[in-house]
Phi, psi and omega in degrees: 000128181274180187296340181269002179089007179293145178294344174057044186288347182264001179282113184295333182288329182285338186250324189251318187284331184230141173262096185240168175300319181295324176298324177293323177297316179296318179299320178295319179297323176296321179295318179298317178298324181294341178275357181094011179262122178285103186248314187298324182259018182271353178262123186233158178278134174256116190281130170248264177273350177079005187286328185253015180246126178288126183300316186265330194256347177262152174274105182222347181223091185100198186263352180227171176288155176293333176298318179287326185279325182235069187298322182295314179297320181297322180291335180270355182293134177283319183243094186288345180260012183299141179274167177298320182296320185275353176286117184289148172057066173300135184075048184303140170225167184304130178083009184249045174100173183259148184272347181088019181264165176299144182305132178089354185286332181300320180296321182283341183237035186302315183294313179297320181297320179294315179296318180295319178300322178298320178293317186287342178298337182268357183275134178225116180279150177241101184296345182264006185226135179280156174292145179226178175257141175233165181237122183276009176274000179225160181290328183267000178079004181260133178283141174210148177295329178296317179294320178294320177300320179298317179296319179295320178302316183297332181271336190245315187292126175077012183256006176062062183302317172203179186299331180246031180273188182292134173258139181288137176224109185287359181271357180234158178295161179301322182298329178287319178300316180297318179298316180297319177301315179296320180295318181291332178270003181060042182244045174254149182282056173285168190293325179293324179289320178297321179296321178298332182267013173083013178275125185282116180239149179288337179200150176250010177281159181302126182286350182263314183248338180059024181267341185201174175292146182272093171261174178298314181297319180295313185298320187263348187228310191256352174301141182303325178293321178292319180300320178301317181290315180298322177297324177293316181294313180294324176294323176302324181266005179069033183250008182077212181258167179266114182222147174054039178245141170277163179297322179296316178299318180298311185288338178277359172099059177305125181233126182255004173212166185282125173241160171291170180301318179292325178295320178296321180294320179294317179298318177298319178299320178297318178300314182294316178297318179301315182295316180299313181290328178297317178294320179295320177295324176301315180295322177297321180292321183283315189261338182242002177058036177272133183293139178278134178218117181298316178299319179293319178299317179298317179300317179295320178298316180297316182294310183292322178300311181296316182299310184287318182290316181299323181294331186251006185268015174054043173080356180285141182292146179242127178283000000 
């Protein structure tokens, strides 16, 4: 990250030469961008006294830098690192001082100069306030993971990413839909994925059963602790045990008997809730040293499934 707060995504040392936390942040920002969410350029300077904001190189007036918007003027600039505060005569008009450009350049850039002057007429510096960073992804200018999640949801949930992507299910909360999408895309922080991103771990084996490497499929489907829970859930619905299923088949709502359309939707919601709570229980076991118990997990799944589905089932009775 450079002094201006830029993500510095073009620096080869930050991405290739070193495996750092910041490199992981940049990789995550690239992933967010790949979903169609404008993230890298969503952080803008909020002007106070203008002392720490680059006039030409920071995004502070509009959606792009003034260098990108007024390229001719920027190329003629004598001091390319000049701050907003040090730029003389904000809102320049004829006869109101010099712009600091090479002699004769104003004539060649009359149109750009006029447009830039129009923008700068609305700028008012506050000498008692420092420049800060703002985020244009929210109404109040404050960044939050909740706000970013909302933007990602709008781009991904229910948009049919691929034939085997996440299907929208209105019977579960958004957070469950997002989790299922991440699980299907293998984008959960299991140990094998963390290891790929250069995070130093003492082991990449499953922290619950220690029988295999902890991948997304292993953690949610084939771990002995997960199998115990799935057998309880399938037994609750009279479907026997879960065998020979891929994670995608499971999350898309494996059905071994005929249900009505509403029944299939409810069963899929139960599967999603089970998977979501199973992952949460896994984290509790790893980080809070809480003992895993399939009967307790099943009880929580039954309670949460009924609570969430009944709330969203538009008043229809649930058997």
